[in-house]
C-alpha positions in Angstrom: 0.0 0.0 0.0 1.3 3.5 -0.9 1.7 6.2 1.6 -1.0 8.9 1.6 -0.5 11.4 -1.2 1.6 9.1 -3.3 0.6 7.9 -6.8 2.1 5.5 -9.2 1.3 7.9 -12.0 3.8 10.6 -11.1 3.2 12.4 -14.4 -0.4 13.1 -13.3 0.9 15.5 -10.6 0.3 19.0 -11.7 2.1 20.9 -8.9 5.6 20.6 -7.5 6.3 18.0 -4.9 7.7 19.2 -1.6 10.3 16.8 -0.1 11.4 17.2 3.5 14.9 15.8 4.4 15.8 15.4 8.1 19.5 15.8 8.7 21.1 15.7 12.1 22.1 19.3 13.2 25.9 18.6 13.3 25.8 17.2 9.7 23.5 20.0 8.5 26.1 22.5 9.8 28.9 20.7 8.0 26.9 20.6 4.8 25.8 24.2 5.1 29.5 25.2 5.3 30.1 23.4 2.0 27.0 24.8 0.3 25.4 28.1 1.3 22.1 27.1 -0.4 21.7 23.5 0.9 18.1 23.1 -0.5 19.4 24.1 -4.0 22.4 21.8 -3.7 20.1 18.9 -2.7 17.8 19.6 -5.7 20.9 19.7 -8.0 22.2 16.4 -6.6 18.8 14.8 -7.2 18.7 16.1 -10.8 22.2 14.8 -11.5 21.5 11.4 -10.0 18.2 11.2 -11.8 19.9 11.9 -15.1 22.9 9.7 -14.4 20.6 6.8 -13.5 18.4 7.3 -16.6 15.4 8.1 -14.5 15.3 11.7 -15.8 16.0 13.0 -19.3 18.2 16.0 -19.7 15.1 18.1 -20.4 13.5 16.8 -17.3 16.6 17.5 -15.1 16.9 21.0 -16.6 13.2 21.7 -16.1 13.5 20.6 -12.5 16.3 23.1 -12.0 14.5 25.9 -13.8 16.9 26.0 -16.7 15.8 28.1 -19.7 17.8 26.3 -22.4 19.2 23.0 -23.4 22.7 24.5 -23.4 22.3 25.6 -19.8 21.4 22.0 -18.8 24.2 20.5 -20.9 26.7 22.8 -19.2 25.3 22.0 -15.8 25.4 18.2 -16.4 28.9 18.4 -17.9 30.1 20.3 -14.9 28.8 17.5 -12.7 30.5 14.8 -14.8 27.3 13.2 -16.3 27.2 14.7 -19.8 27.1 13.5 -22.5 24.7 10.8 -21.6 23.1 10.2 -24.9 20.9 7.1 -25.0 19.7 5.2 -28.0 16.3 6.8 -27.4 17.8 10.3 -27.4 19.6 9.6 -30.6 16.5 8.2 -32.3 14.5 11.2 -31.1 17.2 13.6 -32.4 17.2 11.8 -35.8 13.4 11.9 -36.1 13.5 15.6 -35.3 16.3 16.2 -37.9 14.2 14.2 -40.5 11.2 16.4 -39.8 13.2 19.6 -40.1 14.7 18.5 -43.4 11.2 17.8 -44.8 9.9 21.3 -43.8 
């Protein structure tokens, strides 16, 4: 049984999900010293791991982070050591887009 408020159909969610992470105070202080904006660092880590593991596309990771361009996302992922991560599906999609553009 799923916890209250959870759904197997995550795409059906129309609003952002809030996630609460409890970190012991002494570790939170250490992490805060490393990253001034710990919530943003946590979100970025989730986006990087989601992309690295194949759970998120580059577009999804970028959207999660509020990026306004593909290039911004590629630069971010590259800086975190996970770009390029082109999959067979990404290549097939890019080739289909290229074919459509050539026909236009």
